[in-house]
C-alpha positions as CSV (number, residue, x, y, z in Angstrom):
1,M,55.5,130.3,89.0
2,D,54.0,127.3,90.8
3,M,50.7,127.8,89.0
4,W,52.4,128.0,85.6
5,A,54.5,124.8,86.4
6,Y,51.4,123.0,87.5
7,H,49.4,123.9,84.3
8,H,52.3,123.0,82.1
9,Q,53.1,119.8,84.0
10,V,56.6,121.0,84.9
11,R,58.3,119.7,88.1
12,I,60.3,122.4,89.9
13,D,63.4,121.2,91.5
14,F,65.6,123.5,93.5
15,S,69.3,123.0,94.4
16,R,69.8,122.5,98.1
17,P,70.7,125.7,99.9
18,G,74.4,126.2,100.2
19,K,75.2,123.4,97.7
20,P,76.2,125.0,94.5
21,T,77.9,121.8,93.4
22,D,74.4,120.3,92.9
23,N,74.3,122.1,89.6
24,G,77.8,123.0,88.6
25,H,77.0,123.8,85.0
26,V,74.4,126.5,85.9
27,E,76.7,127.9,88.6
28,T,79.6,128.2,86.0
29,F,77.3,129.9,83.6
30,N,76.0,132.3,86.2
31,G,79.5,133.2,87.2
32,S,80.5,133.8,83.6
33,L,77.5,136.0,83.0
34,R,78.1,138.0,86.1
35,D,81.9,138.4,85.6
36,E,81.9,139.0,81.9
37,C,78.7,141.0,81.4
38,L,76.8,142.2,84.4
39,N,79.8,143.4,86.4
40,V,81.4,145.3,83.5
41,H,78.4,147.3,82.3
42,W,76.4,150.1,83.9
43,F,72.9,149.8,82.3
44,E,71.1,153.0,81.8
45,S,67.8,151.5,80.6
46,L,66.1,148.2,80.3
47,A,66.5,148.3,76.5
48,E,70.2,148.8,76.8
49,A,70.5,145.9,79.3
50,K,68.6,143.6,77.0
51,A,70.8,144.5,74.0
52,I,74.0,144.0,75.9
53,V,73.0,140.7,77.5
54,E,71.7,139.5,74.2
55,A,75.1,140.3,72.5
56,W,76.9,138.5,75.3
57,R,74.5,135.5,75.0
58,R,75.1,135.2,71.3
59,D,78.9,135.4,71.7
60,Y,78.7,132.8,74.5
61,N,76.7,130.4,72.4
62,E,77.8,131.0,68.9
63,V,81.4,132.2,68.9
64,R,83.2,131.5,72.1
65,P,84.9,128.1,72.5
66,H,84.1,126.0,75.5
67,S,86.7,123.6,76.8
68,A,84.0,121.1,77.9
69,L,82.8,121.0,74.3
70,M,86.2,120.1,72.7
71,D,86.9,123.9,72.3
72,L,83.9,124.4,70.1
73,A,81.2,127.0,70.6
74,P,77.9,125.4,71.7
75,A,76.2,126.1,68.4
76,E,79.0,124.5,66.4
77,F,79.1,121.5,68.9
78,V,75.4,120.9,68.3
79,R,75.8,121.2,64.5
80,Q,78.6,118.6,64.5
81,A,76.7,116.3,66.9
82,R,73.7,116.2,64.6
83,V,76.0,115.1,61.7
84,W,77.5,112.3,63.7
85,R,74.5,111.2,65.8
86,P,71.1,111.6,64.1
87,I,68.2,112.7,66.2
88,E,66.6,109.7,68.0
89,G,63.2,110.4,66.5
90,L,64.6,110.3,63.0
91,V,66.4,107.0,63.6
92,N,63.3,105.3,65.0
93,A,61.2,106.6,62.1
94,E,63.5,104.9,59.6
95,N,63.3,101.5,61.2
């Protein structure tokens, strides 16, 4: 992973050990994934695991409302944000 990051000019930054509050959004997502998907399924194959996790991911991003996003699903939040706040590159290109 270090080699890949170096070649792609990606800086790896880890949370401090024992400090889950350093990245609360990721910790919340990890907890939701574990509680709602991984802990409730017994995967019998890698293909089954991929299918079930993908279905959960789609629901999480495209259907399920998130209180931090004004009770919108992330995909809908992004669609609405693009209507009200044009992408920066497009705004600069028009000037």
